[in-house]
TILOBA-899070 format. One line per 8 residues: number of its first residue (from 1); for each residue x, y, z of C-alpha. Coordinates in nm, 2 decimals. Layout:
<sites>
NUM	X:Y:Z  ... $
</sites>
This chain:
<sites>
1	11.85:-18.15:1.97  12.19:-18.41:2.10  12.09:-18.72:2.27  12.21:-18.55:2.52  12.02:-18.26:2.54  11.69:-18.46:2.41  11.40:-18.44:2.67  11.25:-18.77:2.85 $
9	10.97:-18.92:2.75  10.77:-18.90:3.05  10.81:-18.50:3.02  10.78:-18.47:2.64  10.45:-18.70:2.66  10.30:-18.46:2.99  10.37:-18.18:2.72  10.21:-18.32:2.42 $
17	9.93:-18.40:2.62  9.88:-18.02:2.77  9.81:-17.90:2.41  9.49:-18.15:2.41  9.33:-17.87:2.63  9.21:-17.58:2.28  9.08:-17.94:2.13  8.88:-18.00:2.35 $
25	8.55:-18.02:2.14  8.74:-18.26:1.87  8.87:-18.48:2.17  8.52:-18.49:2.30  8.41:-18.66:1.98  8.64:-18.94:2.00  8.58:-19.03:2.37  8.19:-18.98:2.25 $
33	8.09:-18.68:2.45  8.17:-18.87:2.81  8.13:-18.63:3.11  8.46:-18.86:3.29  8.82:-18.78:3.38  9.15:-19.00:3.32  9.46:-19.02:3.49  9.75:-19.11:3.31 $
41	10.09:-19.21:3.49  10.39:-19.20:3.30  10.67:-19.39:3.43  11.04:-19.34:3.43  11.31:-19.15:3.58  11.09:-18.81:3.58  10.77:-18.97:3.69  10.48:-18.75:3.53 $
49	10.05:-18.74:3.61  9.83:-18.61:3.36  9.47:-18.57:3.42  9.25:-18.50:3.13  8.90:-18.42:3.29  8.66:-18.37:3.06  8.41:-18.42:3.34  8.36:-18.03:3.30 $
57	8.30:-17.79:3.08  8.55:-17.65:2.96  8.79:-17.96:3.02  9.11:-17.90:3.18  9.49:-18.07:3.16  9.65:-18.13:3.52  9.99:-18.24:3.56  10.16:-18.38:3.83 $
65	10.03:-18.19:4.14  9.69:-18.14:4.02  9.63:-18.46:3.90  9.49:-18.65:4.12  9.26:-18.86:4.08  9.02:-18.99:3.81  8.71:-19.19:3.67  8.99:-19.40:3.48 $
73	9.32:-19.51:3.52  9.61:-19.54:3.23  9.95:-19.68:3.40  10.29:-19.73:3.18  10.61:-19.66:3.13  10.68:-19.36:2.93  10.91:-19.49:2.62  10.63:-19.76:2.60 $
81	10.37:-19.46:2.54  10.60:-19.22:2.33  10.61:-19.58:2.11  10.28:-19.62:2.07  10.18:-19.28:1.96  10.50:-19.35:1.70  10.26:-19.63:1.61  10.61:-19.87:1.69 $
89	10.38:-20.07:1.89  10.01:-20.13:1.91  9.85:-20.03:2.24  9.68:-20.40:2.23  10.07:-20.54:2.23  10.17:-20.34:2.53  9.87:-20.45:2.70  9.96:-20.82:2.64 $
97	10.28:-20.77:2.80  10.15:-20.60:3.12  10.31:-20.29:3.02  9.99:-20.03:3.01  9.79:-20.09:3.31  9.37:-19.97:3.25  9.17:-19.98:3.56  8.85:-19.84:3.55 $
105	8.44:-19.93:3.38  8.46:-20.11:3.07  8.20:-19.78:2.94  8.46:-19.53:3.10  8.77:-19.70:2.91  8.58:-19.75:2.60  8.59:-19.41:2.56  8.97:-19.35:2.66 $
113	9.08:-19.58:2.39  8.99:-19.43:2.11  9.22:-19.13:2.17  9.56:-19.37:2.07  9.38:-19.35:1.76  9.41:-18.95:1.69  9.74:-18.93:1.86  10.00:-19.05:1.62 $
121	9.97:-18.77:1.37  9.99:-18.47:1.60  10.24:-18.61:1.88  10.47:-18.60:1.60  10.37:-18.27:1.52  10.39:-18.16:1.87  10.77:-18.36:1.85  10.85:-18.10:1.53 $
129	10.70:-17.81:1.71  10.95:-17.89:1.99  11.26:-17.94:1.81  11.30:-18.28:1.89  11.61:-18.53:1.75  11.44:-18.62:1.40  11.16:-18.46:1.36  11.29:-18.11:1.42 $
137	11.21:-17.83:1.15  11.52:-17.71:0.97  11.51:-17.37:1.08  11.37:-17.41:1.43  11.48:-17.39:1.76  11.49:-17.71:2.07  11.30:-17.71:2.34  11.50:-17.83:2.69 $
145	11.35:-18.03:2.93  11.32:-17.78:3.14  11.16:-17.60:2.91  10.92:-17.81:2.83  10.79:-17.86:3.22  10.71:-17.50:3.22  10.33:-17.48:3.09  10.38:-17.14:3.00 $
153	10.51:-17.25:2.66  10.19:-17.40:2.62  9.97:-17.14:2.68  9.93:-17.04:2.31  9.90:-17.25:1.95  10.14:-17.24:1.81  10.45:-17.30:1.98  10.69:-17.01:1.83 $
161	11.01:-17.19:1.75  11.04:-17.12:1.37  11.04:-16.79:1.23  10.80:-16.75:0.93  10.83:-16.49:0.65  10.60:-16.22:0.59  10.43:-16.43:0.26  10.43:-16.78:0.53 $
169	10.27:-16.56:0.83  9.95:-16.47:0.58  9.95:-16.81:0.44  9.89:-16.93:0.81  9.63:-16.68:0.91  9.44:-16.80:0.58  9.46:-17.16:0.65  9.35:-17.09:1.00 $
177	9.05:-16.92:0.88  8.97:-17.18:0.65  8.98:-17.43:0.92  8.80:-17.23:1.14  8.52:-17.21:0.87  8.53:-17.51:0.77  8.49:-17.60:1.15  8.18:-17.36:1.18 $
185	8.00:-17.49:0.88  8.10:-17.88:0.99  7.92:-17.76:1.30  7.65:-17.60:1.18  7.54:-17.91:0.96  7.55:-18.19:1.25  7.36:-17.99:1.48  7.07:-17.79:1.26 $
193	7.07:-18.02:0.97  7.16:-18.33:0.93  7.19:-18.49:1.29  7.29:-18.80:1.24  7.64:-18.69:1.07  7.94:-18.85:1.25  8.15:-18.61:1.34  8.36:-18.91:1.46 $
201	8.39:-19.01:1.08  8.43:-18.67:0.90  8.76:-18.63:1.13  8.86:-18.96:1.09  8.84:-18.87:0.72  8.99:-18.54:0.76  9.27:-18.72:0.95  9.32:-19.02:0.64 $
209	9.33:-18.69:0.43  9.66:-18.53:0.61  9.82:-18.90:0.61  9.75:-18.94:0.23  9.95:-18.55:0.20  10.23:-18.66:0.43  10.55:-18.74:0.25  10.64:-19.15:0.30 $
217	11.00:-19.03:0.52  10.80:-18.85:0.79  10.49:-19.18:0.76  10.59:-19.42:1.10  10.89:-19.68:0.98  11.08:-19.44:0.81 $
</sites>
């Protein structure tokens, strides 16, 4: 993307949160299975509101008109949240500067904050998927601000921006199948055998493995 075509951070963030809906069970683990909702308000030239409603099943993510009230509230400039998710700023620093405002009970907020731990790697992948400047894949196209604001773009996974070869399509299906199988096995072990197993720990270990495999030039600060 050229600088003039780069979507505003508030729009990028709302499109990212919309993609969390199919990841419901993983997000619920990090939110300690809390039945609650959180309303994010991203301030900027184009203000965006995003409601993560995990108070019902299946969970739902609503943007703007459908995002009205929650059990907890996070209000923050989009540019600051963008930098937090890219690990340029720590959430505690944004809180200390009063750039990030939190409202809700201590219990509800404690269930929201772990989301900041899993977001960075997913967010960088989202930037690559949409062709964001500095993160775009070499052979992909870029989505405009208008396309990102259209919810239809994010109804399925993955975003079909990159043309895959036949071998890459087969490999992708195999990896997705293996990932499904791994998730199924972990679920069986957790709920039927070792009921004290921490899914939080398992997912954190997987995240650490992904970080370890990430090339140095793609890691934060590079």
